C-alpha positions as a Markdown table, in Angstrom:
| # | Residue | x | y | z |
|---|---|---|---|---|
| 1 | Met | 12.0 | -6.1 | 4.7 |
| 2 | Ala | 11.4 | -4.2 | 7.5 |
| 3 | Glu | 7.3 | -4.2 | 8.4 |
| 4 | Lys | 4.5 | -2.7 | 6.4 |
| 5 | Ile | 2.7 | 0.1 | 8.1 |
| 6 | Val | -1.4 | 0.5 | 8.4 |
| 7 | Gln | -2.9 | 3.5 | 8.6 |
| 8 | Leu | -6.6 | 3.9 | 8.9 |
| 9 | Ala | -8.2 | 6.0 | 6.1 |
| 10 | Pro | -9.7 | 9.3 | 6.8 |
| 11 | Met | -12.9 | 8.7 | 6.0 |
| 12 | Leu | -15.9 | 11.7 | 6.7 |
| 13 | Gly | -18.9 | 10.9 | 7.8 |
| 14 | Leu | -17.6 | 8.0 | 9.0 |
| 15 | Ile | -14.5 | 7.9 | 11.4 |
| 16 | Asp | -14.5 | 10.5 | 14.0 |
| 17 | Ala | -13.1 | 10.6 | 18.0 |
| 18 | Pro | -15.3 | 7.3 | 19.3 |
| 19 | Phe | -14.1 | 5.3 | 16.3 |
| 20 | Met | -10.7 | 6.4 | 16.1 |
| 21 | Asn | -10.4 | 5.8 | 20.3 |
| 22 | Ala | -12.2 | 2.5 | 20.1 |
| 23 | Ile | -10.0 | 1.1 | 17.3 |
| 24 | Ala | -6.5 | 2.1 | 18.8 |
| 25 | Glu | -7.7 | 0.1 | 21.8 |
| 26 | Val | -7.9 | -2.8 | 19.5 |
| 27 | Gly | -4.6 | -2.3 | 18.5 |
| 28 | Gly | -2.7 | -3.1 | 14.4 |
| 29 | Phe | -2.9 | 1.3 | 13.4 |
| 30 | Asp | 0.2 | 2.5 | 13.3 |
| 31 | Glu | -1.4 | 5.7 | 12.4 |
| 32 | Ile | -5.7 | 6.6 | 12.3 |
| 33 | Phe | -5.4 | 9.8 | 9.6 |
| 34 | Ala | -8.1 | 12.8 | 10.9 |
| 35 | Pro | -11.2 | 13.3 | 7.9 |
| 36 | Tyr | -9.9 | 16.0 | 6.5 |
| 37 | Met | -10.4 | 20.0 | 7.6 |
| 38 | Leu | -10.2 | 22.6 | 4.8 |
| 39 | Ala | -7.6 | 25.4 | 4.1 |
| 40 | Asp | -8.2 | 28.3 | 3.0 |
| 41 | Glu | -6.8 | 31.7 | 3.3 |
| 42 | Arg | -9.6 | 33.6 | 4.1 |
| 43 | Ser | -9.8 | 31.7 | 8.1 |
| 44 | Ile | -6.6 | 30.5 | 9.5 |
| 45 | Pro | -8.0 | 29.1 | 12.7 |
| 46 | Lys | -5.8 | 30.3 | 16.1 |
| 47 | Pro | -4.1 | 26.9 | 17.7 |
| 48 | Gln | -6.2 | 27.2 | 20.7 |
| 49 | Val | -9.3 | 26.8 | 17.8 |
| 50 | Leu | -7.2 | 23.7 | 16.2 |
| 51 | Ala | -6.1 | 21.7 | 19.4 |
| 52 | Arg | -9.8 | 21.7 | 20.5 |
| 53 | Arg | -10.9 | 20.0 | 16.9 |
| 54 | Phe | -8.9 | 17.2 | 18.4 |
| 55 | Ser | -9.3 | 17.2 | 22.2 |
| 56 | Asp | -11.5 | 14.5 | 22.3 |
| 57 | Ile | -9.3 | 12.2 | 20.8 |
| 58 | Ser | -7.0 | 9.5 | 23.1 |
| 59 | Asn | -3.8 | 10.1 | 23.2 |
| 60 | Arg | -2.8 | 6.2 | 22.4 |
| 61 | Val | -4.1 | 7.7 | 18.3 |
| 62 | Asn | -1.2 | 8.6 | 16.6 |
| 63 | Leu | -3.3 | 11.0 | 14.7 |
| 64 | Val | -2.1 | 12.7 | 11.4 |
| 65 | Pro | -4.7 | 15.2 | 10.4 |
| 66 | Gln | -5.3 | 16.0 | 6.9 |
| 67 | Leu | -5.9 | 19.7 | 4.7 |
| 68 | Leu | -8.1 | 19.8 | 1.9 |
| 69 | Ser | -6.2 | 22.6 | 0.1 |
| 70 | Asn | -5.4 | 24.9 | -3.5 |
| 71 | Asn | -3.4 | 27.2 | -1.7 |
| 72 | Ala | 0.1 | 26.7 | -0.8 |
| 73 | Asp | 0.2 | 29.8 | 1.8 |
| 74 | Ala | -3.5 | 28.5 | 3.5 |
| 75 | Phe | -1.8 | 24.8 | 3.7 |
| 76 | Val | 1.6 | 25.5 | 5.0 |
| 77 | Ala | 0.5 | 28.1 | 7.8 |
| 78 | Ile | -2.2 | 25.2 | 9.6 |
| 79 | Ala | 0.0 | 22.8 | 8.5 |
| 80 | Asn | 3.0 | 25.0 | 10.8 |
| 81 | Ile | 0.2 | 25.4 | 13.5 |
| 82 | Leu | -0.4 | 22.0 | 13.6 |
| 83 | Asn | 3.2 | 20.5 | 13.7 |
| 84 | Asp | 3.5 | 23.2 | 17.2 |
| 85 | Leu | 0.9 | 21.8 | 18.9 |
| 86 | Gly | 2.8 | 18.2 | 18.5 |
| 87 | Tyr | 2.0 | 16.5 | 14.9 |
| 88 | Pro | 5.1 | 16.1 | 13.3 |
| 89 | Lys | 3.1 | 15.1 | 10.0 |
| 90 | Val | 0.6 | 16.3 | 8.0 |
| 91 | Asn | -1.2 | 14.6 | 5.2 |
| 92 | Trp | -2.1 | 17.2 | 1.9 |
| 93 | Asn | -5.2 | 15.6 | 0.6 |
| 94 | Met | -5.0 | 15.5 | -3.6 |
| 95 | Gly | -7.5 | 12.0 | -3.9 |
| 96 | Cys | -11.2 | 13.2 | -2.9 |
| 97 | Pro | -13.2 | 12.7 | -5.4 |
| 98 | Ile | -16.8 | 14.2 | -3.8 |
| 99 | Lys | -18.1 | 16.3 | -6.4 |
| 100 | Phe | -18.7 | 19.6 | -4.1 |
| 101 | Val | -14.6 | 19.6 | -3.3 |
| 102 | Val | -13.8 | 18.7 | -6.9 |
| 103 | Gly | -16.6 | 21.7 | -7.4 |
| 104 | Lys | -14.1 | 23.9 | -5.5 |
| 105 | Asn | -10.9 | 22.5 | -7.3 |
| 106 | Arg | -9.9 | 20.8 | -4.1 |
| 107 | Gly | -8.9 | 17.1 | -3.4 |
| 108 | Ala | -8.6 | 15.3 | -7.0 |
| 109 | Ala | -9.3 | 18.3 | -8.8 |
| 110 | Leu | -5.8 | 18.7 | -8.7 |
| 111 | Leu | -5.1 | 15.8 | -10.9 |
| 112 | Arg | -6.4 | 17.3 | -13.5 |
| 113 | Asp | -3.1 | 19.9 | -13.6 |
| 114 | Leu | 0.0 | 19.0 | -12.7 |
| 115 | Glu | 1.7 | 21.6 | -13.3 |
| 116 | Asn | -0.9 | 23.8 | -10.5 |
| 117 | Ile | 0.9 | 21.0 | -8.1 |
| 118 | Glu | 4.1 | 21.2 | -9.2 |
| 119 | Arg | 3.9 | 25.4 | -7.9 |
| 120 | Leu | 1.7 | 24.4 | -5.5 |
| 121 | Leu | 4.1 | 21.8 | -4.2 |
| 122 | Asp | 7.9 | 24.1 | -4.9 |
| 123 | Ser | 5.6 | 27.2 | -3.2 |
| 124 | Ala | 5.0 | 24.9 | 0.2 |
| 125 | Ile | 7.4 | 22.6 | 1.1 |
| 126 | Gly | 10.5 | 24.9 | 1.7 |
| 127 | Arg | 8.4 | 26.5 | 4.6 |
| 128 | Leu | 6.7 | 23.4 | 6.5 |
| 129 | Lys | 7.5 | 22.6 | 9.8 |
| 130 | Pro | 6.0 | 18.9 | 9.6 |
| 131 | Glu | 6.7 | 15.8 | 7.4 |
| 132 | Leu | 5.0 | 15.9 | 4.2 |
| 133 | Ser | 2.6 | 13.2 | 3.3 |
| 134 | Val | 0.0 | 13.1 | 0.1 |
| 135 | Lys | -2.9 | 11.5 | -0.6 |
| 136 | Ile | -3.7 | 10.8 | -4.4 |
| 137 | Arg | -5.7 | 8.9 | -6.8 |
| 138 | Ile | -4.3 | 7.3 | -9.5 |
| 139 | Gly | -5.8 | 9.7 | -12.0 |
| 140 | Phe | -8.3 | 11.8 | -12.4 |
| 141 | Ser | -10.5 | 10.3 | -15.5 |
| 142 | Ser | -7.8 | 7.7 | -16.3 |
| 143 | Pro | -5.1 | 5.4 | -14.7 |
| 144 | Asp | -3.2 | 6.2 | -18.0 |
| 145 | Glu | -2.8 | 9.3 | -16.1 |
| 146 | Phe | -1.1 | 8.0 | -13.4 |
| 147 | Pro | 2.7 | 7.8 | -14.6 |
| 148 | Ala | 2.5 | 11.6 | -15.2 |
| 149 | Ile | 1.6 | 12.2 | -11.9 |
| 150 | Val | 4.1 | 9.9 | -9.8 |
| 151 | Glu | 7.0 | 12.0 | -12.1 |
| 152 | Ile | 5.6 | 15.1 | -10.5 |
| 153 | Phe | 6.3 | 14.0 | -6.9 |
| 154 | Asn | 9.5 | 12.4 | -8.0 |
| 155 | Lys | 10.6 | 16.1 | -7.9 |
| 156 | Phe | 9.7 | 16.3 | -4.0 |
| 157 | Lys | 10.7 | 14.6 | -1.0 |
| 158 | Leu | 7.8 | 13.8 | 0.5 |
| 159 | Asn | 7.6 | 11.4 | 3.7 |
| 160 | Glu | 5.1 | 9.0 | 1.8 |
| 161 | Leu | 2.5 | 8.9 | -1.5 |
| 162 | Ile | -0.8 | 7.4 | -0.4 |
| 163 | Val | -2.6 | 6.0 | -3.9 |
| 164 | His | -6.5 | 4.7 | -4.0 |
| 165 | Ala | -6.2 | 2.7 | -6.7 |
| 166 | Arg | -9.2 | 4.2 | -8.7 |
| 167 | Thr | -9.9 | 7.0 | -10.7 |
| 168 | Ala | -11.6 | 10.3 | -9.4 |
| 169 | Glu | -14.1 | 9.5 | -11.7 |
| 170 | Gln | -14.9 | 6.3 | -10.4 |
| 171 | Gln | -15.2 | 7.4 | -6.7 |
| 172 | Tyr | -15.4 | 4.3 | -4.7 |
| 173 | Ser | -17.1 | 2.3 | -7.4 |
| 174 | Gly | -16.2 | -0.1 | -9.5 |
| 175 | Glu | -12.8 | -1.8 | -8.6 |
| 176 | Pro | -9.4 | -0.3 | -7.9 |
| 177 | Asn | -6.8 | -1.3 | -10.7 |
| 178 | Arg | -3.9 | -2.7 | -8.8 |
| 179 | Gln | -2.2 | -3.1 | -12.1 |
| 180 | Ala | -2.2 | 0.6 | -13.3 |
| 181 | Phe | -0.8 | 1.2 | -9.2 |
| 182 | Ile | 1.9 | -1.7 | -9.5 |
| 183 | Glu | 2.8 | -0.8 | -13.2 |
| 184 | Ser | 4.2 | 3.0 | -11.9 |
| 185 | Ala | 3.8 | 3.3 | -8.5 |
| 186 | Gly | 7.1 | 0.8 | -8.8 |
| 187 | Asn | 8.8 | 4.1 | -9.8 |
| 188 | Ser | 8.2 | 6.7 | -7.2 |
| 189 | Leu | 11.2 | 7.7 | -5.4 |
| 190 | Asn | 8.9 | 8.9 | -2.5 |
| 191 | Pro | 7.6 | 5.7 | -0.2 |
| 192 | Ile | 4.4 | 4.5 | -1.6 |
| 193 | Val | 1.3 | 3.2 | 0.7 |
| 194 | Tyr | -1.4 | 1.9 | -1.3 |
| 195 | Asn | -5.4 | 1.9 | -0.8 |
| 196 | Gly | -8.6 | 0.1 | -2.3 |
| 197 | Asp | -10.3 | -2.7 | -1.2 |
| 198 | Ile | -8.5 | -4.2 | 1.3 |
| 199 | Asp | -11.2 | -6.3 | 3.2 |
| 200 | Cys | -8.8 | -8.8 | 4.8 |
| 201 | Ala | -5.3 | -9.6 | 5.3 |
| 202 | Ala | -5.2 | -11.7 | 2.2 |
| 203 | Asp | -5.5 | -8.1 | 0.0 |
| 204 | Ala | -1.9 | -6.9 | 1.6 |
| 205 | Asn | -0.3 | -8.7 | -0.4 |
| 206 | Ile | 1.5 | -6.0 | -3.0 |
| 207 | Ser | 5.3 | -6.7 | -3.7 |
| 208 | Leu | 7.0 | -3.4 | -4.6 |
| 209 | Pro | 10.5 | -2.1 | -3.0 |
| 210 | Asn | 8.9 | 1.3 | -2.3 |
| 211 | Leu | 5.7 | -0.3 | -0.6 |
| 212 | Lys | 6.0 | 1.3 | 2.8 |
| 213 | Gly | 2.2 | -0.4 | 4.0 |
| 214 | Tyr | -1.3 | 0.0 | 3.5 |
| 215 | Met | -4.2 | 2.3 | 4.3 |
| 216 | Ile | -7.4 | 0.8 | 5.0 |
| 217 | Gly | -10.6 | 2.3 | 5.2 |
| 218 | Arg | -14.2 | 0.3 | 4.7 |
| 219 | Gly | -12.5 | -2.8 | 5.4 |
| 220 | Ala | -11.4 | -1.3 | 8.8 |
| 221 | Ile | -15.2 | -1.1 | 9.8 |
| 222 | Ala | -16.2 | -4.4 | 8.9 |
| 223 | Asn | -13.3 | -5.5 | 10.5 |
| 224 | Pro | -11.4 | -3.8 | 13.6 |
| 225 | Tyr | -8.7 | -6.2 | 13.6 |
| 226 | Ile | -7.7 | -6.3 | 10.0 |
| 227 | Gly | -4.5 | -4.2 | 11.3 |
| 228 | Leu | -3.6 | -7.0 | 13.9 |
| 229 | Gln | -4.4 | -9.8 | 11.4 |
| 230 | Ile | -2.2 | -8.4 | 8.6 |
| 231 | Lys | 1.0 | -7.9 | 11.0 |
| 232 | Gly | 0.2 | -11.6 | 12.2 |
| 233 | Leu | -0.3 | -10.6 | 15.6 |
| 234 | Pro | -2.7 | -12.0 | 18.0 |
| 235 | Ala | -5.8 | -10.7 | 19.4 |
| 236 | Asp | -5.7 | -11.2 | 23.0 |
| 237 | Asn | -6.1 | -8.6 | 25.8 |
| 238 | Val | -8.5 | -6.6 | 22.8 |
| 239 | Pro | -11.8 | -5.6 | 22.6 |
| 240 | Thr | -14.6 | -8.0 | 21.0 |
| 241 | Phe | -16.3 | -7.5 | 18.6 |
| 242 | Arg | -19.6 | -7.3 | 20.6 |
| 243 | Gln | -17.7 | -4.9 | 22.9 |
| 244 | Phe | -16.6 | -3.0 | 20.2 |
| 245 | Ala | -19.5 | -2.1 | 18.0 |
| 246 | Thr | -22.0 | -1.8 | 21.5 |
| 247 | Glu | -20.2 | 0.7 | 22.4 |
| 248 | Ile | -20.0 | 3.1 | 19.5 |
| 249 | Thr | -23.7 | 2.4 | 19.4 |
| 250 | His | -24.3 | 3.5 | 22.7 |
| 251 | Trp | -21.9 | 6.6 | 22.0 |
| 252 | Tyr | -24.3 | 7.2 | 19.2 |
| 253 | Cys | -27.5 | 6.5 | 20.4 |
| 254 | Ala | -26.9 | 8.8 | 23.6 |
| 255 | Arg | -26.1 | 11.3 | 21.4 |
| 256 | Asn | -29.4 | 10.5 | 18.7 |
| 257 | Ser | -26.8 | 10.2 | 15.9 |
| 258 | Leu | -28.8 | 7.4 | 14.3 |
| 259 | Asn | -28.0 | 8.5 | 10.4 |
| 260 | Arg | -24.2 | 7.9 | 11.5 |
| 261 | Leu | -24.6 | 4.5 | 13.6 |
| 262 | Lys | -26.9 | 3.4 | 10.5 |
| 263 | Glu | -23.9 | 4.2 | 8.0 |
| 264 | Leu | -21.0 | 2.2 | 10.3 |
| 265 | Trp | -23.8 | -0.7 | 10.8 |
| 266 | Lys | -23.8 | -0.8 | 6.6 |
| 267 | Tyr | -20.5 | -2.6 | 7.6 |
| 268 | Phe | -20.4 | -3.8 | 11.3 |
| 269 | Ala | -23.1 | -5.8 | 10.0 |
| 270 | Lys | -20.8 | -7.6 | 7.3 |
| 271 | Ala | -19.4 | -9.3 | 10.5 |
| 272 | Leu | -22.5 | -10.6 | 11.7 |
| 273 | Asp | -24.6 | -13.7 | 10.3 |
| 274 | Lys | -27.1 | -12.8 | 7.4 |
| 275 | Pro | -25.9 | -9.0 | 7.0 |
| 276 | Asp | -28.5 | -7.6 | 4.8 |
| 277 | Glu | -31.2 | -8.4 | 6.3 |
| 278 | Ile | -29.5 | -7.0 | 10.2 |
| 279 | Phe | -28.9 | -3.6 | 8.1 |
| 280 | Ala | -31.9 | -3.6 | 6.8 |
| 281 | Lys | -33.9 | -4.5 | 9.9 |
| 282 | Leu | -31.7 | -1.6 | 11.4 |
| 283 | Gln | -32.7 | 1.0 | 8.8 |
| 284 | Lys | -36.2 | 0.8 | 9.7 |
| 285 | Ile | -35.6 | 2.1 | 13.0 |
| 286 | Asn | -35.9 | 5.7 | 14.1 |
| 287 | Asp | -35.8 | 5.8 | 17.9 |
| 288 | Ser | -32.7 | 5.6 | 19.6 |
| 289 | Glu | -33.6 | 3.3 | 22.6 |
| 290 | Lys | -34.8 | 1.1 | 20.3 |
| 291 | Phe | -31.4 | 0.6 | 18.0 |
| 292 | Cys | -29.3 | -0.2 | 21.4 |
| 293 | Glu | -31.5 | -2.7 | 21.7 |
| 294 | Thr | -31.6 | -4.2 | 18.9 |
| 295 | Val | -27.9 | -3.9 | 18.4 |
| 296 | Glu | -27.3 | -6.0 | 22.1 |
| 297 | Ser | -30.3 | -8.9 | 20.6 |
| 298 | Leu | -27.9 | -9.3 | 17.4 |
| 299 | Phe | -25.5 | -10.9 | 19.6 |
């Protein structure tokens, strides 16, 4: 059986260039998905603008751009520019559950109208230069929607179908429904990637013949070594957690990005003793220098 790939999820507001670069140094992740950019027919960016968007990302990062769109022409135009810039695979975000995204009929909102998804893909795929990856949920309101969703995507040849095993209405709360995922994902004619609450190597335990691998989000912030652990690889000669966390902390402190740091430390703290106490302490700090000093003292 081929080794399963491990992907880093595109967590908007948490994952950006410094985190991507740092986790690429750790290793274990075959692909790192960039937080989504909007593909809108009214504003197709020029190639040099798209190139600058990723200019701070190390060439060690195997980056997959992600587009948020409900317009096939805009998606194709930007995806093809990205292909020409050296990104041979692009992800279409049809799974973002955030209310302001759904309210614009993008992301997971598309799952409410499967005929529209079919029209979008039918219009786009024949014109795409890069391979197409699609990220979805097991349904908008109910996991009972998932079998029909799988059938729609079976009409098209995709690089992969990445499935977060929650509904859009759940957003990120409650438990992912692994059983609903397993019951229907095995019927996919496209390779499947599982996403949803993988916090340790033992959670990567799904057995499906068409399972390509796992996408990990918040679990990778709390444990940057999870990709190595899933693959059973040694963590020799990679940065320690102290190096990883403090380097990222200093990078953001130098830019006074305390709000971003506090979001990251919500997960970093889980790797240390008394995580709730640590996070509560850091939440109260509003001075960058003091924040860095406090983090140093934690180790």
